[in-house]
C-alpha positions in Angstrom: 11.5 -88.8 -62.1 8.5 -86.3 -62.3 8.4 -86.9 -66.0 7.9 -90.8 -65.4 5.0 -90.0 -62.4 3.3 -87.9 -65.4 3.5 -90.6 -68.0 2.3 -93.4 -65.8 -0.7 -91.0 -65.1 -1.7 -90.4 -68.5 -1.6 -94.2 -69.3 -3.8 -94.8 -66.9 -5.9 -92.6 -67.7 -5.9 -94.0 -71.2 -7.0 -97.4 -70.2 -9.3 -96.8 -68.1 -11.2 -94.9 -71.1 -11.2 -97.7 -73.2 -12.5 -100.1 -70.6 -15.7 -98.4 -69.9 -19.2 -99.8 -71.4 -22.7 -98.3 -71.5 -25.0 -99.2 -68.8 -28.0 -101.1 -70.0 -31.2 -100.8 -67.5 -33.5 -103.5 -67.7 -37.1 -103.8 -66.2 -38.9 -106.7 -64.8 -42.9 -106.3 -64.8 -44.1 -106.6 -61.0 -45.6 -110.4 -60.2 -48.8 -110.7 -60.7 -49.7 -107.8 -63.2 -50.2 -108.0 -67.2 -51.2 -105.4 -69.9 -54.7 -104.9 -71.1 -55.2 -105.1 -74.7 -54.8 -101.2 -75.9 -57.2 -98.5 -74.7 -59.0 -96.1 -77.0 -56.2 -93.7 -77.1 -53.7 -96.4 -78.0 -52.0 -96.9 -74.9 -51.9 -99.5 -72.6 -53.4 -100.2 -69.0 -52.1 -102.3 -65.7 -54.9 -104.9 -64.6 -54.2 -106.8 -61.6 -53.7 -110.7 -62.0 -54.1 -110.5 -58.4 -57.3 -108.7 -57.7 -59.7 -109.4 -55.2 -63.0 -108.6 -57.5 -64.7 -111.8 -58.1 -65.7 -112.2 -61.7 -69.5 -112.6 -62.1 -70.0 -116.0 -63.3 -72.9 -116.9 -66.5 -75.0 -118.7 -63.7 -75.2 -115.6 -61.5 -75.8 -113.2 -65.0 -78.8 -115.9 -65.5 -80.4 -116.0 -62.0 -80.4 -111.8 -61.8 -82.0 -112.3 -65.5 -84.5 -114.7 -64.0 -85.0 -112.5 -60.9 -85.9 -109.7 -62.5 -88.4 -111.0 -65.4 -89.8 -113.7 -63.9 -93.1 -111.7 -63.0 -93.4 -110.2 -66.2 -93.6 -113.5 -67.9 -95.9 -115.1 -65.3 -98.2 -112.2 -66.0 -97.8 -113.1 -69.9 -98.9 -116.7 -69.4 -102.1 -115.3 -67.1 -103.0 -112.8 -70.0 -102.1 -114.8 -73.7 -101.3 -118.3 -72.3 -97.8 -118.7 -73.2 -96.0 -121.1 -70.2 -93.7 -118.8 -68.3 -90.8 -121.1 -68.3 -90.6 -120.6 -72.1 -91.1 -117.2 -72.1 -88.0 -116.8 -70.0 -85.9 -120.0 -71.8 -86.3 -117.7 -75.1 -85.1 -114.4 -72.9 -82.3 -116.3 -71.8 -81.5 -117.9 -75.2 -82.1 -114.9 -77.6 -80.4 -112.5 -75.5 -77.6 -114.0 -73.7 -79.3 -113.2 -70.3 -80.0 -109.5 -70.8 -76.1 -109.2 -72.2 -76.3 -109.6 -76.2 -76.0 -106.0 -78.0 -79.9 -106.0 -79.5 -80.9 -106.7 -75.4 -78.5 -103.8 -74.6 -78.7 -101.7 -77.0 -82.4 -102.2 -78.4 -84.3 -103.8 -75.7 -84.8 -106.5 -77.7 -84.9 -109.9 -75.9 -86.3 -112.2 -78.3 -84.4 -111.1 -81.3 -87.7 -110.4 -83.3 -87.0 -108.9 -86.5 -89.0 -105.9 -88.2 -91.0 -107.4 -91.0 -93.2 -105.1 -92.8 -95.8 -104.4 -90.0 -93.2 -102.6 -88.3 -93.5 -98.8 -87.4 -91.0 -98.5 -84.8 -87.3 -97.8 -84.1 -85.2 -100.0 -85.9 -81.5 -101.3 -85.2 -79.4 -103.0 -88.0 -76.8 -106.2 -87.2 -75.7 -109.3 -88.9 -77.5 -112.1 -88.6 -78.8 -115.1 -91.1 -77.7 -112.6 -93.4 -75.9 -108.8 -93.5 -76.8 -105.9 -91.7 -80.8 -107.4 -91.0 -83.7 -105.5 -89.5 -84.3 -106.0 -85.8 -87.1 -103.7 -83.9 -85.8 -101.5 -81.6 -87.7 -100.5 -77.7 -87.8 -97.7 -75.2 -87.6 -100.7 -72.7 -87.3 -104.5 -72.0 -90.8 -104.7 -70.6 -92.0 -103.9 -74.7 -89.8 -106.8 -76.1 -91.5 -108.9 -73.8 -95.3 -107.9 -74.6 -94.4 -107.7 -78.2 -93.1 -111.5 -78.4 -96.4 -111.7 -76.9 -97.7 -110.3 -79.5 -96.0 -112.0 -82.2 -97.0 -115.7 -80.8 -100.9 -114.9 -80.7 -101.3 -112.9 -83.5 -99.7 -114.6 -86.5 -101.5 -117.7 -87.9 -98.2 -120.1 -88.0 -97.7 -120.3 -84.4 -101.9 -121.1 -83.4 -101.0 -124.9 -83.1 -99.0 -123.9 -80.0 -101.9 -122.7 -78.0 -103.6 -126.2 -78.1 -100.8 -127.8 -76.1 -101.0 -128.1 -72.3 -99.6 -124.7 -70.6 -97.4 -127.3 -68.4 -96.0 -129.2 -71.2 -92.8 -126.9 -71.9 -91.5 -129.7 -74.2 -94.0 -129.7 -76.6 -93.8 -126.0 -76.7 -90.2 -125.6 -77.1 -90.7 -128.4 -80.3 -93.4 -126.4 -81.4 -91.5 -123.2 -81.6 -88.8 -124.8 -84.0 -92.2 -126.1 -86.1 -93.6 -123.2 -86.7 -90.1 -121.7 -87.5 -89.5 -119.3 -84.5 -85.8 -120.0 -85.3 -83.4 -121.7 -87.7 -80.9 -123.5 -85.5 -81.9 -127.1 -85.3 -81.0 -127.4 -81.9 -83.2 -124.6 -80.1 -85.5 -127.1 -78.8 -83.2 -129.1 -77.0 -81.4 -125.6 -76.1 -84.6 -124.1 -74.3 -85.5 -127.3 -72.6 -81.7 -127.2 -71.4 -82.7 -124.0 -69.8 -85.9 -124.7 -68.0 -84.7 -127.7 -66.4 -81.4 -126.2 -65.2 -82.8 -123.4 -63.8 -85.9 -124.5 -62.9 -88.1 -122.3 -65.0 -91.3 -124.6 -64.6 -91.7 -123.5 -61.2 -93.3 -120.3 -62.6 -95.8 -122.4 -64.9 -96.9 -123.8 -61.7 -97.0 -120.8 -60.2 -99.8 -119.5 -62.7 -101.4 -122.4 -63.4 -101.8 -124.3 -59.5 -103.9 -126.8 -59.4 -104.9 -126.7 -63.5 -101.7 -128.2 -64.4 -103.4 -131.8 -62.9 -106.2 -131.1 -64.9 -104.2 -130.6 -68.1 -101.8 -133.9 -67.4 -105.0 -135.7 -67.0 -106.6 -134.8 -70.1 -103.1 -135.5 -71.9 -103.2 -138.6 -70.2 -106.9 -139.5 -71.7 -106.0 -138.0 -74.8 -103.6 -141.1 -75.3 -105.5 -143.3 -74.1 -108.6 -142.6 -75.8 -107.5 -144.1 -78.8 -106.1 -147.4 -77.6 -109.2 -148.2 -75.2 -112.2 -146.1 -75.6 -113.9 -148.7 -73.4 -112.0 -147.8 -70.0 -113.6 -144.2 -70.2 -116.3 -142.7 -68.8 -118.0 -139.8 -69.9 -119.1 -137.6 -66.8 -123.3 -136.9 -66.7 -124.8 -134.7 -64.9 -125.8 -135.8 -61.0 -122.2 -137.5 -60.9 -120.2 -137.5 -58.2 -116.4 -138.7 -57.7 -118.4 -141.7 -55.2 -121.2 -142.1 -57.4 -118.7 -142.8 -60.6 -116.0 -145.0 -58.2 -118.6 -147.2 -56.9 -120.5 -147.6 -60.6 -116.9 -149.0 -61.5 -115.9 -150.8 -58.2 -113.4 -148.1 -57.6 -112.5 -146.5 -54.5 -112.5 -142.7 -54.8 -109.2 -142.3 -54.3 -108.0 -144.8 -56.9 -110.5 -143.1 -59.4 -108.6 -139.9 -58.4 -104.9 -141.4 -58.9 -105.9 -143.1 -62.0 -107.0 -139.8 -63.6 -103.9 -137.6 -61.6 -106.6 -135.4 -60.3 -106.6 -133.8 -56.1 -109.8 -131.3 -56.6 -113.3 -133.2 -56.0 -115.2 -131.5 -58.6 -116.2 -133.4 -61.9 -117.2 -131.3 -65.1 -120.2 -132.6 -67.8 -118.7 -134.1 -70.7 -115.2 -134.4 -68.6 -114.2 -138.2 -69.4 -112.4 -140.4 -66.4 -110.4 -143.2 -66.6 -112.4 -146.1 -64.9 -110.1 -149.4 -65.8 
């Protein structure tokens, strides 16, 4: 009997050993997490996809850029005659609103290349060709200053300064025609930035009532060839009242025809009177 008990115990032990399996441990990623790209040391870090930190939008970045540089753009407009709207639009486009490698590493906000006359610091990056030379500045304001110097000192940009300062569309097209950029859609992109972010307001702040005079000049130039008889050239002693009476107009009608708001006239100035 004792032997039978021992035999049953041995059989039970053998059966139990044969049926055992190794345990496979599985791990499940917590909900709301994902792995980021490998870090520099080769490991991966977890990033919560349920983070409460709101990413900065492109609009916010652009508005911050405009807030930071509109003052220097207006100062350059006053000094050099380049519309502030054009300066800001070029800065946004060329530097990715200050986020491009050139802007962040070289303070170059306008993609200005070295050229033969550049003696300052340089950086190299691929552009139209491999490893082209670009100017490097100590601070962004130097880039804005250099942008103004490039436009005012090179003959190919001279025609830009015959354009009305409030006519950003003509300036945008003029830059492309002068060879500032190779992108065929460069003018459209500048105009889009100006109109999307209301950059022309900074032109208005600089020009004030001069915008009305420039618009009137454009209007006069457009009409001069078509009907010279409809224009009157201001003589010494003329006033709005005397001119309006001469052509059976009211002073208000005369101002409206010429898009004028001020009460002053200049000798040689041409007014639309019909």
